[in-house]
Every structure is written in structure tokens, then in C-alpha cells.
C-alpha positions in Angstrom: -17.6 12.5 -19.2 -21.4 12.9 -19.2 -23.7 10.3 -17.9 -24.2 7.7 -20.8 -27.9 7.3 -22.1 -30.1 4.1 -21.7 -29.0 3.1 -25.1 -25.3 3.5 -24.6 -25.9 1.5 -21.0 -27.4 -1.4 -22.8 -24.7 -1.6 -25.3 -22.2 -1.5 -22.6 -23.7 -4.3 -20.6 -24.0 -6.3 -23.8 -20.2 -5.8 -24.7 -19.0 -6.7 -21.1 -21.1 -9.6 -21.5 -19.8 -10.8 -25.0 -16.1 -10.0 -23.8 -17.1 -13.0 -21.2 -15.9 -11.2 -18.0 -18.7 -9.3 -16.6 -18.4 -10.4 -13.2 -14.6 -9.8 -13.4 -15.2 -6.5 -14.3 -17.9 -6.1 -11.8 -16.0 -7.6 -9.2 -12.9 -5.3 -9.8 -14.0 -1.9 -10.5 -16.8 0.3 -11.5 -20.4 1.6 -11.4 -22.8 2.2 -14.2 -20.6 4.8 -15.5 -18.2 1.9 -16.5 -20.5 -0.4 -17.9 -21.7 2.5 -20.4 -19.2 4.5 -22.4 -16.3 3.0 -20.3 -16.8 -0.5 -21.1 -18.1 0.1 -24.6 -14.8 1.7 -25.5 -12.6 -0.8 -23.5 -14.6 -3.9 -24.5 -14.9 -3.4 -28.3 -11.2 -3.4 -29.6 -10.4 -6.3 -26.9 -13.1 -8.4 -28.0 -12.0 -7.8 -31.8 -8.6 -8.9 -30.9 -9.7 -11.8 -28.9 -11.7 -12.8 -32.1 -8.8 -12.5 -34.3 -10.7 -9.8 -36.1 -7.9 -6.8 -35.7 -4.3 -6.9 -37.5 -1.7 -8.0 -35.0 0.5 -4.9 -35.5 -2.5 -2.4 -34.9 -2.5 -1.1 -31.4 -5.6 -1.8 -29.5 -5.4 1.2 -27.5 -4.2 3.5 -24.5 -6.6 3.7 -21.5 -6.2 6.1 -18.9 -8.5 5.4 -15.8 -8.5 8.0 -12.9 -10.2 7.7 -9.4 -10.4 7.4 -5.8 -8.2 4.5 -4.1 -9.9 1.5 -3.8 -12.7 1.8 -6.3 -11.0 -0.8 -8.8 -9.0 0.6 -11.5 -6.2 -2.1 -10.9 -8.7 -4.9 -10.9 -10.2 -3.9 -14.2 -7.0 -4.5 -15.9 -6.8 -7.6 -14.3 -9.8 -8.9 -15.2 -9.5 -8.1 -19.0 -6.0 -10.3 -18.6 -8.1 -12.9 -17.3 -10.7 -13.0 -20.0 -8.8 -12.8 -22.9 -5.9 -15.1 -21.7 -3.2 -12.5 -22.0 -0.1 -11.8 -19.8 -0.6 -9.1 -17.4 2.4 -7.2 -16.9 2.4 -4.9 -14.1 4.9 -1.7 -13.4 3.8 -0.4 -10.0 4.9 3.2 -9.7 6.9 5.3 -7.1 8.5 8.3 -6.4 12.2 8.0 -8.0 11.1 5.2 -10.5 13.6 5.1 -13.4 14.4 3.2 -16.5 16.6 0.7 -14.8 13.6 -0.6 -12.7 11.2 0.2 -15.4 12.8 -1.1 -19.1 15.8 -2.8 -18.5 19.3 -3.2 -17.1 22.2 -5.0 -17.7 23.1 -8.2 -15.8 26.6 -6.6 -14.8 27.3 -10.2 -12.5 27.0 -12.1 -15.8 29.0 -9.3 -17.8 31.8 -9.6 -15.1 31.9 -13.6 -15.4 32.3 -13.2 -18.8 35.0 -10.8 -18.6 36.6 -13.3 -16.4 36.3 -16.3 -18.8 37.9 -14.4 -21.6 41.1 -13.2 -19.4 41.0 -17.0 -18.5 41.0 -18.0 -22.1 43.6 -15.5 -22.9 41.3 -13.3 -25.2 41.0 -10.3 -23.2 43.8 -8.3 -24.9 44.8 -6.8 -28.2 42.9 -6.8 -31.0 40.2 -9.0 -29.2 39.1 -6.1 -26.6 37.1 -4.2 -28.9 35.2 -7.5 -29.9 35.0 -8.5 -26.2 33.2 -4.8 -25.2 30.5 -5.4 -27.8 29.9 -9.0 -26.4 29.2 -7.4 -23.3 26.0 -5.4 -24.7 24.3 -8.4 -26.4 20.9 -9.2 -25.6 21.9 -12.1 -23.7 23.1 -9.8 -20.7 20.0 -7.7 -21.2 17.5 -8.3 -17.9 14.1 -6.9 -19.4 11.9 -4.8 -17.1 8.3 -4.8 -17.1 8.2 -2.0 -20.2 10.6 -3.8 -22.1 8.6 -7.5 -21.5 5.2 -6.1 -22.5 7.0 -4.8 -25.9 9.1 -7.9 -26.6 5.7 -10.1 -26.9 5.6 -11.9 -30.3 2.8 -14.7 -29.8 -0.5 -14.7 -28.6 -2.9 -12.1 -27.7 -1.7 -8.8 -26.8 -0.4 -8.3 -23.1 -1.9 -6.5 -21.2 0.9 -3.7 -19.7 -0.7 -2.0 -16.4 1.1 1.5 -15.2 -0.4 1.7 -11.8 -0.6 5.0 -9.9 1.3 6.7 -12.5 1.0 10.2 -9.9 3.4 8.5 -7.7 6.1 8.4 -10.2 8.2 11.7 -11.1 7.5 14.3 -13.9 10.7 12.6 -15.9 9.3 9.1 -15.7 6.1 10.3 -17.3 8.0 12.2 -20.5 9.9 8.7 -20.9 6.1 7.0 -21.3 5.7 8.9 -24.5 7.8 7.3 -26.8 6.1 4.1 -25.4 2.5 5.3 -25.7 3.0 7.0 -29.2 5.3 4.3 -30.8 5.0 1.3 -28.8 9.0 1.4 -28.7 11.6 2.0 -26.4 15.4 3.1 -27.2 18.3 1.2 -25.6 21.4 3.2 -26.5 23.4 0.0 -26.7 21.0 -1.7 -29.0 18.8 0.8 -30.7 15.2 0.6 -30.7 12.6 -2.2 -30.1 9.6 -2.0 -31.3 6.8 -3.9 -30.1 5.6 -6.7 -32.9 2.3 -7.4 -31.0 1.6 -4.0 -29.3 0.0 -4.3 -25.8 -3.2 -3.2 -24.5 -2.0 -0.3 -22.0 -4.0 0.7 -19.0 -2.7 3.4 -16.8 -4.3 4.2 -13.5 -4.0 7.5 -11.5 -5.3 8.2 -7.8 -5.3 11.6 -8.8 -2.9 12.8 -6.1 -1.5 14.9 -8.3 -1.9 16.3 -12.0 -0.8 14.6 -14.9 0.8 16.1 -18.0 -1.7 16.6 -20.8 0.8 15.1 -23.2 0.4 11.8 -21.4 -3.5 12.2 -21.3 -3.6 13.2 -25.1 -2.4 9.6 -25.8 -4.7 8.1 -23.9 -8.7 7.3 -23.7 -9.5 8.7 -20.1 -12.4 7.0 -18.0 -13.3 8.3 -14.5 -14.2 5.4 -12.2 -16.4 6.4 -9.6 -17.1 4.5 -6.5 -20.1 1.8 -7.5 -23.8 2.2 -6.5 -25.2 0.1 -3.7 -26.6 -2.1 -5.9 -23.3 -2.8 -7.9 -21.4 -3.0 -4.5 -23.5 -6.0 -3.3 -23.0 -7.9 -6.7 -19.2 -7.2 -6.2 -19.5 -8.7 -2.6 -21.6 -11.5 -3.8 -18.9 -12.3 -6.5 -15.7 -11.7 -4.4 -17.2 -13.0 -1.2 -20.2 -15.5 -1.8 -20.1 -16.7 1.9 -21.2 -13.4 3.3 -25.0 -13.3 3.9 -26.7 -11.4 1.3 -28.4 -9.4 4.2 -25.2 -8.3 5.4 -23.6 -7.8 2.1 -26.4 -5.1 1.7 -25.9 -3.4 5.2 -22.0 -3.4 4.3 -22.8 -1.5 0.6 -25.4 1.0 2.0 -23.1 1.9 5.2 -20.2 2.3 2.9 -22.3 4.4 0.4 -23.5 6.6 3.6 -19.9 7.1 4.7 -18.8 8.2 1.5 -21.4 11.1 1.6 -19.6 12.4 4.9 -16.8 14.5 3.2 -14.1 11.8 5.1 -10.6 12.3 4.9 -10.4 8.7 3.3 -13.8 7.4 2.2 -13.9 3.5 2.2 -13.4 2.0 -1.4 -14.5 -1.3 -2.5 -11.6 -2.9 -1.4 -12.3 -1.8 2.3 -15.9 -3.0 1.9 -14.8 -6.6 1.4 -12.3 -6.3 4.2 -15.1 -4.9 6.5 -17.5 -7.8 5.2 -14.8 -10.4 5.6 -14.2 -9.1 9.2 -17.7 -9.5 9.9 -18.1 -12.6 9.0 -15.0 -13.5 11.0 -16.2 -12.2 14.6 -19.6 -14.5 13.7 -22.1 -11.3 12.6 -24.9 -12.2 10.7 -27.2 -8.9 11.5 -25.4 -5.6 11.5 -25.7 -3.8 14.4 -23.9 -0.7 16.0 -21.6 -2.9 18.5 -20.7 -4.6 15.4 -19.8 -1.6 13.4 -17.6 -0.3 16.4 -15.9 -3.4 17.0 -14.8 -3.6 13.3 -14.6 -0.1 12.1 -11.0 -0.3 11.8 -10.9 -2.4 8.9 -13.5 0.2 7.1 -12.0 3.5 8.0 -8.0 4.0 8.1 -7.8 7.4 9.4 -8.3 8.4 13.3 -10.1 11.3 12.5 -12.8 9.9 10.3 -13.5 7.1 13.0 -13.9 9.8 15.5 -16.4 12.0 13.2 -18.4 8.6 12.6 -18.4 7.8 16.4 -19.4 11.2 17.0 -22.3 10.8 14.8 -23.2 7.3 16.5 -23.1 4.1 14.9 -26.7 3.2 15.2 -27.7 6.7 13.7 -25.3 5.7 10.7 -26.8 2.8 10.3 -30.7 3.8 10.5 -29.8 6.3 8.3 -28.2 4.0 5.6 -30.9 1.5 5.8 -33.4 4.6 4.9 -31.5 6.0 2.1 
């Protein structure tokens, strides 16, 4: 995605402010790229739905946010749910995820109790067997998992369905998502197809640990979420950690930005910057120096090799270079 022009950026800022979650989005996610084209795409349909200007059965859209870990992709979905008063339904993806964890499963314990009760009542034999089997697969025995819960909403604002870190799931699960993203429906063999009355706002995130299939991308609005710039990161720190002195927050953002340019195995994200700022305050640091960085580096860099590279450069040199950038 190309850089938005100034008019698009101004429009994006206006839309985010109008949505009422400018600080939430700033605190969660992104740099100026999100406040440009990305915010415009995301905020307009959500704002229309919030204002009651959009048909309830018309989907708002599917959004696919990709970027490094720790830049706030997940927090963006949470911010939208907070700003609209919608329910956030989160599905955390992982290897081996299947429909039993993602969509539904049957409450086998209750089904067994129902069978025992039928036996005790003397209705579990003969002509009653077929009816009893049908009773076992009624909705009252259905356990709704995140995907089905998001599709089952019938009133209130559209829920925000967060499918987090889809790149951790298997290819088979990606294929399973296509029906949901296209038709906002899911099929349960014993009961038929459930179609959403109020289609959810679908937010899919990926850390790009592997490629996601084009068929899934084609059903979404794609946006790359980059690490924030220094000014935006300072704003995030002010919102999320208001007790951190402004001068310290700026030094944290400057050093984090410097580290992201070093080609580290795992450069620090916004989440690590927040943790680091909190750690510095806890150990009584008001003015960042090399000794303070050395003491708290474990909250910022999570790999020994990365810490070694930074130590070999020298914490004093890192801080001087960051402040002079």
C-alpha cells in the first residue's frame, strides 16, 4: 500500500476522531499509515453502523491486518469494540485448531444425562428411540464457540469478531473460514446452516510467520501495520502509561526506534516499549542513561543474541545516537 497523501491523512484523522476512539486506536496500533487510508477504510463503515445509517443485515466488512508482533493489531480490534459498544468475540488461533474449538461442539455430558433420564422414564426403547436420537442434537445441547457466537448475534451493534494470528493455524482451518468470510454463515451437519442476522465486523490478524492463502486475502481489506513513528509512540505511552515522565517516554520511543533499525532478530514492538517504560519507573529512573538500559534491557529485547549485539555496540552510544536522530 502506498503512502497516503496529506488530504487522505487529514481525512483519516477526522474519521478516527469522529469515531470517538482516536486515543484507543493510537494506544493500540499504528503509525500515520493507519490514520490515513487504513483508518478511513475501517472507520467509515463502523461509524455508519454506529449512527444507524447502515442496514443491519448488510456486512460492514472483513479486515486483514498484517505486521510485526507488538504493533497493536489485536488492540485495534479491541478499540473498535470499545468505541462502538459492541461485543468483542476473540478466537486465538494455534496449530491444530479445528471446528470443535472454533465453531461448536456438542455437550456430551448433558446428552448423556438426557439419555439416562429417558431410560429412567422408560422412553428409551422401541419407537421412541428415533425421537430420542433427534432430541440429542437440538440447539440446547450445542456449545457455541467464538465463530458461532459472533454469527448468532441478533440485536445491538455488530459484534467484532477477532480472529487473532491466523498464520498460526493450519491450512485446513483457513479453508474453513472462507464460508464465514463470504456468506457470514457456518454449517453444522446435524442442524443445517446458521446465517448471521447481524453480520459481524471481522478482524483477522497475522504476524506473517507463514503466507496466508490468496483466497482468504481476497475476501478482506488488507492493511500493513508498521511500527509507529517516535511521536506516535510517545502519544501511545502517554495514554497507556500516563505516570511515565514525558522526557522518559520520549527517550524510550527514541531508543526503540533506533533498535528497530539495527536488523535485530526480534525488534521491540509497542508492547515491549510499554513494558520497558513501566520497568524504568519501577526501578526509579527519571533520566535514561546507559546503566538504566543495562538493568532493564530484558523487558525490551527477548533474545540473547539481540541483547549481545546491543551490548557490543554500547548502551551509551545507542542512547546518544537515538537522541541525535
